[in-house]
C-alpha positions in Angstrom: 235.3 39.6 97.3 237.5 42.3 98.7 236.2 44.3 101.6 237.8 47.3 103.3 237.6 50.9 104.5 238.1 53.9 102.2 241.3 55.7 103.0 240.0 58.7 104.8 241.1 60.3 108.1 237.7 60.7 109.7 234.6 58.6 110.0 232.5 61.7 109.2 233.9 62.4 105.7 230.6 61.6 104.0 228.4 64.1 106.0 231.1 66.7 105.2 231.0 65.8 101.5 227.3 66.0 101.4 227.1 69.4 103.1 230.2 71.2 102.2 232.0 69.8 99.1 230.0 72.1 96.7 227.7 74.9 97.5 225.2 73.6 94.9 224.5 69.8 94.8 223.6 69.8 91.2 227.3 70.1 90.4 227.6 66.3 90.9 226.4 65.7 87.3 229.0 68.0 85.9 231.7 66.2 87.9 230.7 62.7 86.8 230.4 63.6 83.2 233.7 65.5 83.3 235.3 62.3 84.6 233.7 60.4 81.7 235.0 62.9 79.2 238.4 62.7 80.9 238.5 58.9 80.6 237.5 59.1 76.9 240.1 61.8 76.2 242.8 59.7 77.8 241.9 56.7 75.6 242.0 58.9 72.4 245.4 60.2 73.6 246.7 56.7 74.2 245.5 55.6 70.7 247.2 58.5 69.0 250.5 57.7 70.7 250.2 54.0 69.7 249.8 52.7 73.3 246.3 51.5 72.6 245.9 49.5 69.4 242.2 48.5 69.6 239.2 50.1 67.9 238.0 53.3 69.5 234.5 52.7 68.2 231.6 54.7 69.5 232.8 57.0 72.3 229.5 58.5 73.2 228.9 59.1 76.9 225.4 57.9 77.8 223.2 59.2 80.6 220.3 57.0 81.6 217.6 57.7 84.1 215.2 55.2 85.7 212.5 57.6 87.0 210.6 54.9 88.7 213.6 53.3 90.4 215.2 56.7 91.1 218.4 55.5 89.6 220.8 57.5 87.4 223.6 56.0 85.4 226.6 57.7 83.6 228.4 55.4 81.2 231.6 55.9 79.1 233.8 53.8 76.8 237.0 55.4 77.9 240.1 53.9 79.6 238.2 52.2 82.4 240.0 51.0 85.6 241.6 47.8 86.9 241.0 46.6 90.5 244.3 48.2 91.4 243.3 51.6 89.9 240.0 51.5 91.7 241.8 51.1 95.0 244.1 53.9 94.0 241.7 56.4 92.5 238.5 55.8 94.5 239.5 54.4 97.8 242.1 57.1 98.4 239.9 60.3 98.3 241.1 63.3 96.3 244.0 61.4 94.5 243.9 62.8 91.0 244.1 60.3 88.2 244.3 63.1 85.7 247.2 64.7 87.5 249.3 61.6 87.3 248.4 61.0 83.7 249.4 64.6 82.8 252.8 64.1 84.5 253.4 61.1 82.3 252.1 62.6 79.1 252.9 66.3 79.5 252.2 67.2 75.8 248.6 66.0 75.9 245.9 68.5 76.5 242.2 68.2 77.4 242.6 66.2 80.6 240.3 67.9 82.9 238.9 65.5 85.4 240.0 64.9 89.0 238.4 61.6 89.6 239.0 61.3 93.3 237.2 64.3 94.8 234.9 65.0 91.8 233.6 61.4 91.9 232.7 61.7 95.6 230.3 64.5 94.8 227.9 61.7 93.8 227.3 61.1 97.5 225.8 64.6 97.8 222.7 63.1 96.1 223.0 59.3 96.3 222.4 56.9 99.2 224.4 54.3 97.3 226.9 54.4 94.5 228.2 51.6 92.3 231.1 51.7 89.9 231.2 49.0 87.2 234.5 49.3 85.2 236.7 47.5 82.9 240.2 48.7 81.8 241.2 49.1 78.1 244.2 46.9 78.9 244.0 43.5 77.1 242.8 40.7 79.4 241.6 43.0 82.1 239.0 41.8 84.6 235.9 43.9 85.1 235.2 44.9 88.7 232.3 46.4 90.7 232.8 48.8 93.5 229.9 49.7 95.8 229.5 52.0 98.8 226.4 53.1 100.7 227.7 56.4 102.0 229.8 55.1 104.8 233.6 54.4 104.8 232.8 50.7 104.1 232.9 49.5 100.5 232.9 46.3 98.5 235.1 45.5 95.5 234.6 42.3 93.5 235.0 40.9 90.0 232.0 41.3 87.7 230.9 40.8 84.1 231.2 43.7 81.7 231.5 43.1 78.0 233.1 46.4 76.9 235.8 48.6 78.3 234.8 51.8 80.2 233.0 52.8 83.3 229.4 52.9 84.5 228.6 55.1 87.5 225.3 54.1 89.0 223.6 56.4 91.5 220.7 55.3 93.7 219.3 58.7 94.5 218.6 59.6 98.2 215.1 60.6 99.3 216.2 64.2 99.9 217.5 64.4 96.3 214.4 63.1 94.5 214.4 66.1 92.2 217.4 64.5 90.3 215.2 61.6 89.5 213.1 63.7 87.1 213.9 63.7 83.4 213.3 67.4 82.9 215.7 68.2 85.8 218.5 66.1 84.4 217.9 67.4 80.9 218.2 71.0 82.2 221.4 70.2 84.1 222.9 68.6 81.0 222.2 71.6 78.9 223.6 73.9 81.6 226.8 72.1 82.3 227.5 69.9 79.3 226.3 71.7 76.2 229.8 72.2 74.8 231.8 69.2 76.1 234.2 67.7 73.5 232.7 64.2 73.6 229.2 63.4 72.5 226.7 63.0 75.3 223.5 61.1 74.8 220.4 61.4 77.0 217.6 59.2 75.7 216.4 59.2 72.1 215.3 61.9 69.7 211.6 62.3 69.4 209.3 63.0 66.4 205.7 64.0 66.1 203.6 61.1 64.9 199.8 60.4 65.1 199.2 63.4 67.3 202.0 62.7 69.9 205.7 62.5 70.3 207.3 59.1 69.9 211.0 58.0 70.4 213.2 57.3 67.4 216.3 55.1 67.2 218.6 58.1 67.0 220.5 59.2 70.1 219.5 62.5 71.6 222.9 64.2 71.6 222.7 67.2 73.9 226.1 68.9 73.2 228.0 70.6 70.5 231.5 69.0 70.6 233.2 71.7 68.6 231.7 75.0 69.7 232.3 78.2 67.9 234.8 79.6 70.3 237.1 76.6 69.7 237.3 77.4 66.0 239.6 79.9 64.2 238.0 83.3 63.7 238.9 83.2 60.0 236.6 80.1 59.7 233.6 81.9 61.2 231.1 84.1 59.4 229.2 87.0 61.0 226.0 85.0 60.6 227.5 82.2 62.6 228.5 84.6 65.4 225.0 85.9 65.4 223.5 82.4 65.5 225.7 81.3 68.4 224.6 84.4 70.4 220.9 83.5 69.8 221.7 80.0 71.0 223.2 81.3 74.2 220.6 84.0 74.8 217.4 83.1 72.9 215.4 86.1 74.3 218.0 88.8 74.0 218.3 91.6 71.5 220.9 91.4 68.8 224.3 92.3 70.1 226.3 95.4 68.9 229.5 93.5 68.0 231.8 90.8 69.4 235.4 90.0 70.3 236.9 86.6 69.6 239.6 85.8 72.2 242.4 83.4 71.2 245.7 83.3 73.1 248.1 80.6 74.0 250.8 82.5 75.9 251.4 83.2 78.8 248.2 81.4 79.4 245.6 79.6 77.3 242.3 81.3 76.6 239.6 81.1 74.0 236.2 82.7 74.0 233.7 85.0 72.3 232.4 88.1 74.1 229.5 90.1 72.8 228.6 93.7 73.5 224.8 93.7 74.3 222.5 96.7 74.1 222.9 97.7 77.8 219.8 99.1 79.3 219.9 101.8 82.1 219.1 99.2 84.7 222.5 97.6 84.4 222.1 95.4 87.5 219.9 93.0 85.6 222.5 92.7 82.8 225.2 91.1 84.9 226.3 87.4 85.0 225.7 86.6 81.4 229.3 85.4 80.8 229.7 81.7 80.9 233.0 80.5 82.3 234.4 77.2 81.0 237.5 75.1 81.6 238.3 72.9 78.6 234.6 73.1 77.5 233.4 72.2 81.0 231.0 74.7 82.4 232.3 76.3 85.6 230.0 79.2 86.5 228.1 82.2 85.1 228.7 84.2 88.3 232.0 85.8 87.2 232.0 88.8 89.6 235.4 88.8 91.4 236.9 86.7 88.6 236.8 89.4 85.9 236.6 93.2 86.5 233.1 94.2 87.5 232.4 96.2 84.4 233.1 93.2 82.2 230.2 91.4 83.8 227.9 93.5 81.6 229.2 91.6 78.6 227.7 88.4 77.3 229.4 85.3 75.9 231.9 82.6 76.8 235.4 82.4 78.3 237.2 79.1 78.2 240.6 78.4 79.7 242.3 75.2 81.0 244.2 77.5 83.3 241.0 78.2 85.1 240.8 75.4 87.7 237.6 73.3 88.2 237.8 74.1 91.8 235.2 73.7 94.5 236.0 77.1 96.0 235.1 80.3 94.1 237.3 82.3 96.4 240.2 80.2 95.1 239.3 81.3 91.6 239.3 84.9 92.6 242.8 84.7 94.0 244.4 82.4 91.3 247.2 84.1 89.5 246.2 82.8 86.1 242.7 84.1 86.6 244.1 87.5 87.4 246.3 87.5 84.2 243.3 86.4 82.1 241.2 89.3 83.6 243.9 91.8 82.7 244.1 90.4 79.2 240.4 90.6 78.5 240.3 94.2 79.8 243.0 95.1 77.3 241.3 93.2 74.4 238.0 95.0 75.1 239.8 98.4 75.1 241.7 97.5 71.9 238.4 96.5 70.2 236.6 99.7 71.2 239.5 101.9 70.1 239.7 100.1 66.7 235.9 100.4 66.2 236.0 104.1 66.9 239.1 104.7 64.7 238.0 102.8 61.7 234.2 103.3 61.8 233.3 106.4 63.7 229.9 107.0 62.2 228.8 103.4 63.1 230.4 103.8 66.5 228.4 107.0 67.1 225.2 105.2 66.2 225.9 102.6 68.8 227.2 105.0 71.5 223.9 105.3 73.4 224.0 101.5 73.9 227.7 101.4 74.7 227.8 104.4 77.0 226.9 102.8 80.3 229.4 99.9 79.8 232.3 102.3 79.0 231.4 104.7 81.9 231.2 101.7 84.3 234.7 100.6 83.1 236.1 104.1 83.5 234.9 104.6 87.1 235.7 101.1 88.3 238.8 99.9 86.5 241.9 102.2 86.4 243.7 100.5 83.5 240.6 100.6 81.3 240.0 104.2 82.3 243.5 105.1 81.1 242.6 103.9 77.6 239.0 104.9 77.4 239.7 108.6 76.7 240.5 107.5 73.1 236.9 106.3 72.4 234.7 108.0 75.0 232.1 110.3 73.5 229.9 113.1 74.7 226.5 113.9 73.0 224.8 117.3 73.1 221.1 118.0 73.0 221.3 118.5 69.2 222.5 114.9 68.7 226.1 115.7 67.8 228.9 113.6 69.2 232.4 114.8 70.4 235.4 113.2 71.9 236.4 114.7 75.3 239.1 116.8 73.7 236.9 117.9 70.8 234.2 119.1 73.1 236.6 121.1 75.2 237.7 123.0 72.1 234.0 123.7 71.1 233.0 125.3 74.5 236.1 126.7 76.1 235.6 130.1 74.3 232.1 130.8 75.5 231.8 128.6 78.6 235.0 129.5 80.6 234.0 131.2 83.9 235.7 134.1 85.6 237.9 131.6 87.5 239.2 130.0 84.3 237.2 126.7 84.6 235.6 125.3 81.5 232.0 124.7 82.4 230.3 121.7 80.8 226.5 122.2 81.0 224.4 119.0 80.9 220.8 117.7 81.1 219.7 114.3 82.4 216.2 114.9 81.0 216.0 117.2 77.9 212.2 117.1 77.9 211.7 118.0 81.5 214.5 120.6 81.4 213.6 122.1 78.1 213.1 125.6 79.4 216.5 125.6 81.1 218.2 124.2 77.9 216.5 126.9 75.8 217.7 129.6 78.2 221.3 128.3 78.0 221.1 128.1 74.2 219.9 131.8 74.2 223.1 132.7 76.0 225.1 130.9 73.3 225.9 127.9 75.5 226.0 124.2 74.5 224.3 121.5 76.6 225.2 117.8 76.9 222.8 114.9 77.4 224.1 112.9 80.4 221.3 110.6 81.4 222.8 107.2 82.5 222.6 106.0 86.1 226.4 106.4 86.4 226.7 110.0 85.1 227.3 111.4 88.6 230.3 109.1 89.2 231.5 109.6 85.6 231.4 113.4 86.0 233.3 113.2 89.3 235.9 111.1 87.5 236.3 113.7 84.7 236.5 116.6 87.2 239.1 114.8 89.2 241.2 114.1 86.1 240.8 117.6 84.5 241.2 120.2 87.2 240.1 123.0 84.9 236.8 121.3 84.0 233.5 121.7 85.9 230.2 120.0 85.2 226.9 121.7 86.1 223.4 120.5 85.3 221.5 123.1 83.4 218.8 123.4 86.1 221.3 123.8 88.9 221.0 127.6 88.9 219.8 130.6 86.9 221.3 130.9 83.5 223.2 134.1 84.6 224.9 132.1 87.4 225.5 128.7 85.6 228.7 130.2 84.2 229.7 133.1 86.3 231.2 136.0 84.4 232.7 139.3 85.6 229.7 141.4 84.5 226.6 141.4 86.8 223.1 142.6 86.4 221.7 145.2 88.9 218.8 144.2 91.2 215.6 146.3 91.1 214.5 145.2 94.6 216.1 146.5 97.8 217.1 144.1 100.6 214.1 145.2 102.6 211.7 144.6 99.7 213.2 141.1 99.2 212.7 140.4 102.9 209.1 141.6 102.5 208.4 139.3 99.5 210.1 136.2 100.9 207.1 135.1 103.1 204.7 136.0 100.3 206.2 133.4 97.9 206.9 130.9 100.7 203.1 130.8 101.4 202.4 129.1 98.1 205.2 126.5 98.3 204.5 122.8 99.1 205.1 121.6 102.6 206.7 118.2 102.4 209.1 116.5 104.9 210.9 115.0 101.9 211.5 118.4 100.1 212.8 121.7 101.4 212.3 125.0 99.5 214.4 128.1 100.0 213.3 131.4 98.5 216.0 133.6 97.1 216.1 136.7 94.8 218.5 137.1 91.9 219.1 139.9 89.4 218.0 138.4 86.1 217.0 139.6 82.7 213.5 141.2 83.0 212.4 139.0 80.0 213.4 135.8 81.8 210.9 133.7 83.8 209.6 135.4 87.0 210.4 132.3 89.1 212.8 129.4 88.5 213.2 126.3 90.7 216.8 125.0 90.8 218.6 122.3 92.7 222.2 122.9 93.7 224.8 120.8 91.8 226.7 119.4 94.7 223.9 118.1 96.9 221.9 116.8 94.0 224.9 115.0 92.6 225.7 113.4 95.9 222.2 112.1 96.1 222.5 110.7 92.6 225.7 109.0 93.5 224.0 107.5 96.6 221.5 105.7 94.3 224.3 103.8 92.5 226.7 102.1 94.9 225.8 104.0 98.0 228.8 103.5 100.2 230.3 106.8 101.3 227.4 108.6 99.6 224.6 106.8 101.4 224.4 109.6 104.0 223.2 112.0 101.3 220.6 109.6 100.1 218.8 109.9 103.4 218.6 113.7 103.3 215.5 115.5 102.0 215.7 117.1 98.5 216.6 120.8 98.7 215.4 123.2 96.1 216.1 126.9 95.5 213.0 129.0 94.5 214.8 131.7 92.6 212.6 134.9 92.2 213.6 137.2 89.3 214.0 140.5 91.2 213.8 142.4 87.9 210.6 140.9 86.5 207.6 143.2 86.0 205.2 140.7 87.6 207.4 140.4 90.7 207.4 144.2 91.0 203.7 144.2 90.6 203.3 141.6 93.4 205.4 143.9 95.6 202.9 146.7 95.1 199.9 144.5 95.6 201.4 143.1 98.9 202.1 146.5 100.2 198.5 147.6 99.4 196.9 144.4 100.8 199.0 144.2 104.0 200.1 147.8 104.5 197.6 148.7 107.3 198.4 145.5 109.3 202.1 145.9 108.8 202.3 149.6 109.7 202.0 149.2 113.5 204.1 146.0 113.5 206.8 147.8 111.6 206.7 150.7 114.1 206.9 148.3 117.0 209.7 146.4 115.3 211.7 149.6 114.7 211.3 150.5 118.3 212.5 147.1 119.4 215.5 147.2 117.1 216.4 150.7 118.5 216.1 149.3 122.0 218.3 146.4 121.0 220.9 148.7 119.5 220.9 151.0 122.6 221.5 148.0 124.9 224.3 146.7 122.6 226.0 150.1 122.8 225.7 150.0 126.5 227.2 146.5 126.8 229.9 146.8 124.0 232.8 147.2 126.4 231.8 144.4 128.7 232.9 140.8 128.5 230.1 138.2 128.5 231.0 137.1 132.0 230.8 140.7 133.3 227.2 141.2 132.1 224.7 141.1 134.9 221.8 138.7 135.0 219.4 141.6 134.8 221.1 142.8 131.6 221.1 139.3 130.1 217.4 139.0 130.9 216.6 142.4 129.3 218.6 141.4 126.2 216.7 138.1 126.0 213.4 139.9 126.4 214.2 142.3 123.5 215.2 139.3 121.3 212.0 137.5 122.1 210.0 140.6 121.4 211.7 141.1 118.0 211.1 137.4 117.2 207.4 137.7 118.1 206.9 140.8 115.9 208.8 139.3 113.0 206.6 136.2 113.4 203.4 138.3 113.2 204.8 140.2 110.2 205.4 136.9 108.4 201.9 135.7 109.2 200.5 138.8 107.7 202.6 138.5 104.6 202.0 134.8 104.2 198.2 135.5 104.4 198.6 138.2 101.8 200.6 135.8 99.6 198.2 132.9 100.0 195.3 135.2 98.8 197.3 136.5 95.8 196.3 134.6 92.7 199.2 135.9 90.7 201.7 134.6 93.3 200.1 131.2 93.4 200.1 131.0 89.6 203.8 132.0 89.3 204.9 129.4 91.9 202.7 126.7 90.3 204.2 127.5 86.8 207.7 127.0 88.2 206.6 123.8 89.9 205.0 122.6 86.8 208.1 123.3 84.7 210.0 121.0 87.1 207.4 118.2 87.0 206.5 118.9 90.7 202.9 119.9 90.3 200.5 116.9 90.7 197.2 115.9 92.1 195.2 118.5 93.9 197.9 121.1 93.3 197.5 120.6 89.5 193.7 121.0 89.8 194.2 124.2 91.8 196.6 125.5 89.1 194.0 125.0 86.4 191.3 126.8 88.5 193.7 129.7 89.1 194.5 129.9 85.4 190.9 130.5 84.7 190.8 133.2 87.3 193.9 134.9 85.9 192.5 134.9 82.4 189.3 136.4 83.8 191.2 139.2 85.6 193.2 139.9 82.5 190.0 140.3 80.4 188.6 142.7 83.0 191.8 144.8 82.8 191.6 144.9 79.1 188.0 146.2 79.3 
């Protein structure tokens, strides 16, 4: 028996392996089976070249689990190893048998394993590992290598009837989970479902006499020739659909697919599916399965492919993607970057082709594609450059336009006085129905832009087209959405507007999360008496903060700001003015007189001090000026209190404000109950007037 120490540079190599070799210990099974596949592939390659003349026989890789004994065995009938090779490939950590084999047989493909480092992943879960192996070479002596997780090992001759290698893991106490059949079965399905060599785990079962019983047939867990490895011309649409259901059993049917197949300047195969992407796109990510020579690598492809491509589903397989322990290495690998660029181009080509050759079908799928394409446009420059060919806009009437087509449609009627083409849009056509109807009445068209990324998408378009501007249909009154040279006259004077401002303020909600600002606009007398709008800039910044945050997160913390726009030409507003003057006239008269006197006193003092610099004004004069300002402030405060009281008691004012809040979906709870009560009162008053 040979005894010795494994060729490592530190006595602490095993704790390092156990803790740091892979971030997820379950990877050990993928590594061991990859080695078994590698050994089998080598034997097939040697046989095809005439360097192995024996019978290949059954090459199935077998995984056996002794649940009671907590022992897991992976067996193959590949090339096996001699004693010399065991010393070379196992006792010298991280020496790659596959690497040496590939140098000798450069034209052979499919050699994926790195026996040295990959094999040692077994010690992440095992307290002891045995390797029982026999080389394919005629007359070879089988050997048994054993190690208990220290640098000490034993290597001795043993009996083994057939060529190949058995890896026996005695599972550690802290890895008992890997001694359960369901756990191993789940890992095999996750990592080995498409490996090119049959993998058996137990026997198939059948239902008999009210229970499942084992048959004599091996339970093969993998498809050795998956769909993406076949030529697209050999595959039917039904087979593509069936493969998708196999990958994602609970998902909706995909919209369409792309079959990737390239062998220069890198090797890549795969099938990518366009799913029906819901508005909550975060839950759609990480559905692409990344493989290297049919060996599962990861389904967390962010940083490996452009972020927007993570919304796609499917499989990417490339031998140029290394089976590396470090994901950061994958992200910086030059081949991975080339592959990423190629996939981006293929996706853009496919979308352009679908639009060009089947626009009606493409339009039918647009609502499900929109979020994906917008994500690509705002996050990937090269994709954004191409996307103008197949990006659509949809209006509230359900008609679709390319960007250029829509510009031609609206530039005649929706160009403002500054020469900008204004694109009006709605993110909720039901809630914003009255605003949309007002825009339509002016001859304007309104787009539906309701995805979570619309704010970023709009910003991208405005940046690209300096003569375009996007404004949500409820961002202002219809007269000011697209400013023209002509302007309506205002029926109310500035003084009357100032008088009515506290009246309408009295009926508005007081909420720390929402600020309301009353303003008067000259509008069509037939338009609504009050409209609540939200300025485009601030609202858009807040929308952008909800997706991605970053530089926009500041805006997300700010309260919502609304403009309560009072129609200064509406008959009801004029009526409210008269009612207010009647209700508050007596209380306002002395206050107005005092205010006029204080304002005159302020003007007189200002005239006296106009030629003096601030530093030349005496303290007595400063005190007098401050006292006058305080007096004016006090009087104005009292006037506001009187007007607010008059407004709070005015049923018509309350009803007008509530109607505006209701139109914006902002009237709830007690306020809604109050609105219904007031409606009854208004109807009663109307009936009395008619009498």
